[in-house]
N, C-alpha and C positions, 0 to 999 in steps of 0.2 A: 504493500500500500504506500503511495507517495506521501511524503511528509506534508502535513498541513501547516500553513503559515500561522504565526502567532496572532496576527491581526488580519482581518478581512474587511470587506466593504461594510459589514454590519457595524463595525466600530464607528463608522461615520453616520449611522442612522440613529444617533442618540437624540432623544427629544430635547428641545431647548429648555433650559431652566427658567422658572418664572422670574420676571423682573421684580425689583423692589417696589412695593406699593407706592402709589403717588404720594407726594408730600402734602403738607397742609394746604387747605383750599386757598385760592387767591385772596390776598388781602388779610389773611390771618396774621396776627402779631407773632413775630419770631422772638426768641430770647434776646433781651437787651433792648426791646422796643422797636427794632427795625422790622420792616414789612417783609414777609416771606415772599419768595418769587412766585409768580403766578403758575398754577398747575397747567402743564401742557395738555391740550386735548388730544386723546388718542386718535391716530389716523384711522381711516376706514378699515375695518377688519382687525385692527391691532388689539382692541379690547377682547374680541372673540378669541384670538390666539392666547392672550394673557389668561383668560378663563380656563382654557384647556391646559395651559402650562401649569397653572396653579392646581387644578384638579389632579394632574399626573403627579405633581410634587407631593400632594397630600396623601395620595395612594402609596407613596414610598415609605410611609411611616409604618414600621413593623407592628402588626396587631391592630392597625387602625380599624375602628368600627365604621359602620355605615356613614358615609359622608353626606351631610345635609346641605341643602342650598344655603341655609343660614350660615353654616360654618364656612362654606366656600365664599360667600359674599363678605363675611368678616375678614377672611384672609386677604381678600382683594381690596378691602376698605371701600366697598360699594354697597348699595342696597340690593336686596333680592330682586326688586323690580328691575334694577339695572341688568341683572343676569338674564332676565326673561326678555329684555329688548334684543338680545343676541341669540338666545336659544329658547325655543318654545317650551322645552321641558328638560329635566335632568337627563332623560334618556337620550335626547339629542346631543347633550354634552359628551356622553359616553360614546355615542356614534361617531363624534368627531375624533375621539381617541382611536376608535377602531379603524376609521379611515386612514389615520396616520400609520397604524400598524400594517394594514393591508398594502398601502402604497409603498411603504418602505421595504417590506420584506419581499413582496412579489416583484418590485422593481429590481431588487438584487438577484432574485431567482432567475428573472429573465436574462440578466447579464451573464449569469453562470451558464445557463443552457445555450446561450449564443456563443460563448467563448470556449467552453470545454466540450471536447468531442467524446471523451470517455464517460460512459454511463455511470461507472463506479465513482469516478471523481465528482461528477455532477451531484450524486446522492450525498457524498461526504460533505461537499461544500454547502449544499442546501441545508443539511442538518446543522452545520456549523454556524451559518449566518442566522438561522432562527434562534439558536441558543445564545449567540453573541448579542443579538438584538435584545433579548430578554435580560441578559446580564447588564447591558448598558442602560436599560430603561426599566428599573425595578417596578415602578408604578404601572407601566404597561404590562408587565408580566402578570400582575394581579388581575388585570382585565383579561389577558389571554387565557389564563387557567380558570377564569370564572369566579374567583374569590371575591372580586369587587362587584360582581353582578348578581350576587345572591338575592338581594332585596330589590333589584331593579326589574325593568320590563323583560319578559321572557324572550322577546325577539332579539335582545342583545346577546343572550346566551346562545340562541340558535345561530346567530351570525358568527360567533366565535367558533361554534361547531363546524360551520361551513368553511371557515378559514382553514381549520386543520384538515378538513376533507380535501380542500384544494391543494394543500401541502402534500398530503398523501398521494393524490392523483399525480402530481408532478414527480414525486419520488418513484411512483409505479412506472411512469414513462422512462425515467432515467435508468431504473434498475432493469427494465425490460431490455434496454440496450446492453447493459452489462451481462445479463445472462445469455443473451444472444451471442455476444462476443465469446462467452465461455463455452458455447455449444451445448447449452442445456436442452434436454429432451422435453422438458415441460416449462418453457420460459414464462408463460403467463401465470401459471400457478406459483412458480418460484418468485417472480417479480412481485406479485400481489402479497405473498407472505412476508417478504423482506420489507416492502413498503409499509405494511401494517406494523411490523415490529419496530421500524425506525420511527414511525409517527408516535407510537406508544412510548418509545424512549424519549423523544422530544418533550412530549406532554409531561411525562414523569419527572424529567430533570427540571422543567420549569416549575412544576408543583412543589418539588422539594426545595427549590430556591426560594419561592415565596413563603412557604410554611416554616422555613428555618430562619425567618426574619432576614432573608437575603445574605445569610452567612455561607451556605453551601453553594459554591459556584456551579452553574449548570454546565460549564465547559471543563470541569476538572477531569483529567485523564481522558480527554475526549478522543485522542488518537487511538488509544487502546480499545475503547468501546467501539469506535467505528471500524477498527480492524476486525472485531468479532462480528459486527452486524452487517458489514458490507463485503 
């Protein structure tokens, strides 16, 4: 099995960290009696991004309970009504995070399948980028494994299930190339079985990472595990 690089494109798919909440309102008195600088009005779309950044950051707290819109608004120093000017519901906020997960990971997967001709290498790198993305984005990992969605709309969980179905489908295609190259007499059966095992491995590693309070790296000894699975 070829050596895997220590860093892949997934390291670049880290969600931006939330910006510091805006300072005191325009005209508010600053210490010493001087007037505080006027608060800059967010550019179009900027507040929406700040909301998603802050939600992702709050999800990174180990053992965090259900995040309420009141807590999210407080973290942003805005009213709950201000949140709903940008998102119709909290479910839409989580959908924004899922959009980021999907676009980041499937963008990387497309690059891998276009660049790599070996089915085995494709499967290894797909597994690697999903796990590295989770490692770089702990809050997103809680969304991916469903921990953050327990009390939310069921369609969010269904969408994450579909996400892993898509990952498994791509792994199946890559591994079909690999078993064809190896001259397997039952390539479809073998590719399906290996793709299922790899997907379960990915989900299990991400779950362990989230439930360990982000202490157990999902990529630890990954080269050894991939050698056994692929």
